[in-house]
N, C-alpha and C positions, 0 to 999 in steps of 0.2 A: 643470455646475449648481454647483459650490462655489467654481466663478471666478467665477460670476454674481451669487451672493451674496456674495463678499467686496469685488467692484467697487462694487455695490449698497451696500454696509457703510462704504465707502470714500465715496463721492459722499453718503450719507445724513449721516456725520459734517460733512461739508464744507458740505452745503447748507442741513440740516434749519433750524439757526437763522435764514437770511435768509429763506428759502421761510416759514417761519411766522412770521417778523416782519411780512411781507408782507402775506401773507393775514389775518393778526390786525388790521393796520394798516385793511386793507377790509373787513373783517366785524364786528370789536370784538367778539365774542363768542372767549372761549378755548377751549369746547367744538367750537365749529363750526371754529373754524381747525387746531384738532386732526384734527379728522373730514376735513376736506379734504386737509389733510399726509397724512394714513394712506394717503388713495385715490389721493393723487397717488404717493407711494412705492409703492403696490401697481402703477399702472399701468406706473410707468416699471421695474419689473421684469417686468412682463410683456414690455414692447417694449424691453428693453435692447438688444437686437443691430441693432436697428435706428434706432437715436438716433444723431444723427451730432456734434451740439451739447448738450450736458448741462443748463448754464447756460438757452440758449434755451428748451428742451425744457419744462424746472422752470418757467420763468416764463410760458410761455403755456398750460400744463396749466391752472392755477387756473381759467382762463376755461372751459374745456371741462367741469370736473369742477362748476363750480357749475352753468351752462348746462344740462349733463343730468341736474341732482338734480330729484327731485321735491320740488315746492312743500308 
């Protein structure tokens, strides 16, 4: 469990700025971009053992989060 948290912390530190920037560019709202990023990293944590390519997963996840969000 601790190892999983450490791994997520490393991934978050490395990728959050890029993921946030990409999402913010698409949605144009800081709060929405933060919410989507939060949901993405929660989902990543929950499925970290099954993710082979972190970068690919992170950049495909926003589509899923937005599509699954209630309007």
